[in-house]
N, C-alpha and C positions, 0 to 999 in steps of 0.2 A: 976513280974521282968525280969523272962527267956525270959518272951516273947518279952515283951523288947527289952533285950540286940539283943536277935536273934532276930527282926523286925533287930534293930543297924548290926547287924555282917554282913544280907545279903541284904543292904545300904551300907556301906560297902563296900563289893564284889565289888555288882552292879558297886558302883560309883571308883573300879580297877580296870576292867574289861572295866570301857570305857577310864579310864588315859590309859588303857594300847593300846586300839581299834586308840586313837585318837593319839597316837602316835608313833607307827605304821602305820597310816596311813600317817599319818607329813613326816616319814623316809622314805615308801612307796615315795614318794610325790616327795620324795628331788631324792630318784635313777631316780623315771621312769625322773624324772626331767632334772638327769645329765646325759640321754644318747643321744648321736647325730641324732637327724631326718634330713634327703636330700632333699628336697621338690623342687614343680615347681612353677610357678604363671601365668598365663600368664597377660600379662599387654600390653594393645594397640597391640590383633597380636601379641608381641616378649614374648620368654615362660621364665624364671625369673628364675635360677636352685638360695635356696638356701641353706643352713645348721641351722637348727632350736634348740636350747637349753633351758633349765629352765625353769621355774614352768612361767605360766606365770602371776600370780596375782603378781614374783614380779618387783621391777625397772628393766627397757629394756633398752638395751645397743643395737645400729644400729653400728653394726663392718662396718666400706667404707673400700673398699680397696686400691692398687695403683697400677700401673705400673710393670711390664707388669704378676703382678699376680689375683687372684681374690680370693676369704672366704676358697681361700687352706690354702694362706698364715698365718689361726687361726685357723689352726688347730690345733694345743696347748696350745692355749688361751683359747677358749672356753670351754674344760673342766676344767681349773680352777676357769673360772666365771660363770660355768653354776649352780651349787652351792648355791649358794647366786643372781642369779640372771638370769632376761630371757632375751635369747641372741639370735640375726638373725643375716646374715649373705649374702648377696647376690649376688652374679659371676654379675658386669653390665655388659649392650648388650655388646656381642664384646668380652669378656673376660670367663676366665673359663668355664664353660657346662651352660651357657644362650644361647641362640641366636646370632646367629654373622648376623644378615642383612647385602646387600649389601648398601655401599654409596649412590647408586640412589633409596635407598627401607628407604633411615633409618637414619634420621642427625647426624652426628657423632659429636656437640658439645656436649660442657658440660652442657648448659643452659636445650639444650634435656634431654641428660639422667642424669640431676635431675632431672627433671621430672615429667622422669620414677620413676628413686628409693622414688620418693612424688608418685606418685599414686603406686609403690607394697606396699610401707608400709601399705598404707593407707585400699587396698586390702587382706591384708594381719591380717585386727584392731590394728597394732601399729599407736598410734596417740601419744603418750606419751614418749620423751624418752631422751638419754644423746645417742653421740654419737663420736666412735670412730674415728676419722681417719687419713690414712696414704697412701701420697703422692698425684696420683688424686684422692683420697678419700676426701682430703682438698677443693677444691673447687667447689665439692662435696655436701658436709656436712654445709659449709659456705653455699653456694644456699636454704638449705633447712631451714639455722638457719634466712636465708633473712624472707624468704616467712614464715619464721612459727612461729618464736623468742617464742613466750606461746606455741608452746612441744619439743623445748630441753632446758633440765634437767640439761648440762653441758655437757662440751665438752672436752675429753680428745684426747691432740696430741699427735700422734709420728711420728715425725717427716714427721709432716702435716703442712706443710708452707705458709704463710701468708705475710710476708714481700720481700721485696729485701734485706733485711739484710742478709736472708735467702740463697740467690740463691747462688750457687757455683758458679766456672767461666767455670763449663762445664753447661752453659746456654751460658754464651758470646762465648763459641769456639762454640758449637754442635748444639744450636738451635736457638735462637735468631737468625742466618746468614737464616734460614727458614722462621721465618716472617718476611723480608724484603725486601727478593725475591724469590720464590720458582719458582729453575731453576734445573737445574738436579746435579749443582757439591754442593748447596744448601741441598737437599731433597736425595744426596747419603751419608751427614753426620748421617741425620735422619735417612736411611733403616740400615747404619748402629748398631744402636741400638736396635734396631730385631737379631741380630747376637746372635749366643750362647754363644759367647763367654765373647758380654757382660751382656747377663741374668746373665751366674753364676760370673760376673766383681762383677752387686747386689747388689750377696749375696753373695759373699766371704772377700771384701775388706772396712775394717774397724774392722775385727773381729779378737781378738784374738789368736782364734782356730778356724781357720777357718772349723778345720775336725766334730766340733760341727753344723755347717750345711748339712742333711739332702739333700744330691743329688736327691731327689723327687719333691727341691722346684725348685731350677733351671729346670728340663729336663720338667715336667706338666707344667710349666709359657714361656718353648721356642715351644712343643708339641703345644699350643691354640695358639703363634706366627708364627707358619707351614703353620695355615689352611692354602687353598687359602681364595686369596679375605680379607684374617687379612693387610695382611700391607697396603691395602689403608683405614682403618680402623686406623691405628697407625698417616698414616699420620696427615690422620684429624684432630683427635685428637691433635699432635703436635703440631700441627698449629692450633690449637682452644687456643694453651696454653696462649699466647699472652692477652686472652682477661680478664683470672682470673690476673694477672695480675693488668692487671687495673683497675680493681673488686677490687684491695688492699684495699684503701680507703674507701667505702664503706663498705666491712663486718668491718673495722677497726670502725666506726662509729653504729655501730651495737652494737660490743662490746662494746666500751662505753658509748648509749645506754643503751640494757638488760641485762648488767654487768652477764653472765653469767657465773658459776663455769670452768674453766678453769685448766685440769692439762696437762701440760706435760713431754713425757717422753720420753727423743731426744734419739741418737744410737750419742755417738757424736765425733762417725771417716767419718762418713756418707759424702761421694766427693759429692752429689749431694744437697741436704740440712747440712744445717753446723749449728753450736747451737745460731751463732748469729740469728736463728730466730726463735730457744725456745723462749729465753733472748728477743725475740721484742715483747713480748705475755705480759709485763709486760709496757708495755707504755701504754697500751688498760683496762689493768681488771691488775691493779694493786698488788691483791692479787693475782693472779696468780701461780699454784706452778711448779716448772722443776726443774728436776731433771735431771742427765746424767747420762747410762750404759755404759760400754766398748762397744760397739757393733757400726758394721754399718744402712744401711740404715731400712734393717729386722730386725732389731733389736729383736722382735720374736723367732727368730731360734735360739740362744741362752739366751734371758734372758727375754721369757714369761715366766715363774715364779715369777720371779721379780716384771715386771710391772704390771702384774695377782694382788697382794701384793701392790705395791701404785693403781692401779684400785678404790680397796677392802675398803681399810684408809678409800682414798679420797671418796668415793660414802655414807659410812657410816658416812660420817658430811656431808657431802650434800646434798644428797639428802634422800628424806621418801618416 
């Protein structure tokens, strides 16, 4: 009898050690996965910089940045998502730390950049993911959705517009004249959007307390805009943006056909994409969940924690 109890005791002790080891391993994986990694990946001769965090066996979220930013805009969001998700955020060509080949060497259209981002995700082994789209990230994300509806598990849009209702008067005043006629007068309106004053405006207009916005945000973005040759890149993309508006009906049709889970979290004071753009998603995805935060265009600057909370609660129900 004593021998039997001795065997059981050793067995229980072994199970305890195993359980402790498994718990320690899980904790170690979570801690390790939460660390931000900074990497590069070559795609078609273009070096793409990206940030990555989280455990790869967890659901993946691909974060797609806007103008004039880069993956830098996600610096506060990624650490909050990483304990639960595999998170990846790349700088598009011409932005952030990625290469910026000249327009003579690289076609700066949203079609082409979406193709590069698609190849990038393939090259790093990401083939099933949710997309977080903001500003320029929306036309990139929707092109990925049109090409691979089976890969996109959910769409999270944070001031990522897909409807004419979401276009503020800014577009008619500053951008549409350039679409109609590329002349020095209309080009000047676009060049004015590349100045330090407008970059800071995008990060502070609509914020209840602009003091909560780190100057690192607009200072870093302006540094990338001021690089020699970057102005030609931005002019090309602003001109091509008209093709995004022309594609809106295709995006709407795909939403109705494939019915992806949609979460819209919108800075309600955005001077560029107004709240009607968020509400419009319900027309094509009646179950879309819409939330507004008291913020501006780059709502992550002062609402990263709240937006992360919305994302976690949403994806916990929608993505397995």
